[in-house]
C-alpha positions as CSV (number, residue, x, y, z in Angstrom):
1,M,94.4,61.1,-150.8
2,T,92.5,62.2,-148.0
3,G,95.1,64.1,-145.0
4,D,93.6,61.7,-143.0
5,A,94.9,59.5,-145.6
6,A,98.1,61.4,-145.9
7,A,98.9,61.7,-142.0
8,A,98.0,57.3,-141.6
9,W,100.3,56.5,-144.8
10,L,103.4,58.9,-143.6
11,R,102.8,56.6,-140.0
12,T,103.9,53.7,-141.5
13,V,106.7,54.9,-143.2
14,R,108.6,57.2,-140.6
15,D,111.2,54.9,-140.0
16,E,112.5,54.3,-143.5
17,P,115.8,56.2,-143.3
18,F,115.5,57.9,-146.4
19,A,112.7,59.9,-148.9
20,Y,112.7,61.0,-152.8
21,L,111.6,64.4,-153.6
22,T,111.1,65.6,-156.6
23,T,110.9,68.8,-157.9
24,L,110.7,70.2,-161.9
25,G,113.7,71.4,-162.9
26,R,113.4,75.7,-163.3
27,V,114.7,75.5,-166.4
28,T,114.1,72.6,-167.8
29,G,111.1,71.3,-166.6
30,D,112.5,67.7,-166.2
31,P,112.0,66.0,-163.2
32,H,114.8,65.6,-160.5
33,E,114.6,63.3,-158.0
34,I,117.1,63.4,-154.6
35,E,117.4,60.8,-151.7
36,I,117.3,63.0,-148.7
37,W,116.3,62.8,-144.9
38,F,113.2,63.1,-143.3
39,A,110.3,63.3,-140.9
40,A,106.9,63.6,-140.7
41,A,104.3,64.9,-138.4
42,D,100.5,64.5,-139.9
43,A,100.3,65.1,-143.6
44,T,103.2,66.9,-144.0
45,V,106.8,66.0,-144.5
46,Y,109.8,68.3,-143.3
47,F,113.4,68.4,-144.8
48,L,116.1,70.5,-143.9
49,A,118.6,72.1,-146.8
50,G,122.1,72.4,-145.3
51,G,123.0,74.2,-149.0
52,R,120.1,76.6,-148.3
53,D,118.8,78.5,-151.3
54,A,122.3,77.6,-152.8
55,A,120.7,73.8,-153.0
56,D,119.5,73.3,-156.4
57,W,116.1,71.7,-155.2
58,V,115.3,74.5,-153.3
59,R,115.3,76.4,-156.2
60,N,113.0,74.2,-158.2
61,L,110.6,74.1,-155.5
62,R,111.0,77.8,-155.0
63,R,109.9,78.4,-158.6
64,D,107.0,75.6,-158.9
65,P,106.2,73.9,-155.5
66,R,104.7,70.8,-156.9
67,V,106.6,67.9,-156.0
68,T,106.4,64.8,-155.0
69,V,107.5,62.7,-152.3
70,R,108.3,59.1,-152.4
71,I,108.7,57.0,-149.3
72,D,109.3,52.7,-149.3
73,G,108.0,53.0,-152.9
74,R,105.4,54.7,-152.7
75,T,104.8,57.9,-154.2
76,V,102.3,60.7,-153.6
77,A,102.3,64.3,-154.7
78,G,102.2,67.3,-152.4
79,T,103.5,71.2,-152.1
80,A,106.3,72.3,-151.0
81,R,107.1,75.4,-148.9
82,V,110.2,77.0,-146.9
83,I,109.7,77.9,-143.7
84,G,110.4,81.2,-143.0
85,A,112.8,82.1,-139.4
86,D,109.5,83.6,-137.6
87,D,107.2,80.6,-138.2
88,P,106.4,78.8,-135.1
89,E,107.0,75.6,-137.7
90,D,110.5,76.5,-138.3
91,T,111.9,74.9,-134.6
92,M,109.1,71.9,-134.9
93,A,110.8,71.1,-138.4
94,R,114.3,71.2,-137.3
95,D,113.7,69.4,-134.3
96,L,111.5,66.5,-135.9
97,V,114.4,65.8,-138.7
98,W,117.1,66.6,-136.6
99,R,116.0,63.8,-133.6
100,R,115.6,61.0,-136.6
101,Y,118.9,61.5,-137.0
102,T,121.4,62.2,-134.0
103,S,120.6,59.3,-132.6
104,E,123.1,57.2,-134.7
105,G,126.0,59.8,-133.1
106,R,126.1,62.4,-135.2
107,D,126.2,65.6,-134.1
108,L,124.6,67.5,-136.4
109,V,123.6,70.3,-134.0
110,T,125.1,72.9,-136.7
111,W,123.4,71.4,-139.3
112,R,120.0,72.3,-137.7
113,D,120.9,75.4,-136.4
114,T,121.9,76.3,-139.6
115,A,119.8,74.5,-142.6
116,L,116.6,75.6,-144.5
117,P,113.7,74.1,-143.4
118,V,111.2,72.9,-146.1
119,A,107.6,71.3,-145.7
120,V,106.0,69.4,-148.1
121,D,101.8,69.0,-147.6
122,L,100.7,66.1,-149.0
123,D,97.9,66.4,-151.5
124,G,94.7,66.2,-149.9
125,R,95.4,68.6,-146.9
């Protein structure tokens, strides 16, 4: 899938309520899938880890950044990266995910401000 194709696909699934992120276990190498809130921009999917570095999936992707993202029944491979606090993408990632889920009347400001932002650049980017 090219970067343009990944971006086009993400535009078609951006309103889905959840993504399914699969990482490889850092000890076993077995796939581990989680259901998680997400937002997308271009060919990148953004997530916020409320458990920060203690979250199992974050620990897994730090060991091996090769992941898959499944949304609306389609699975696409990508490369995960933790976004640093000094990276300009940090604020954008937090705001994108936060805005998607606050419309339901949830107070998620603390989560937005304290969670660890993670990006997955879909293959072809």
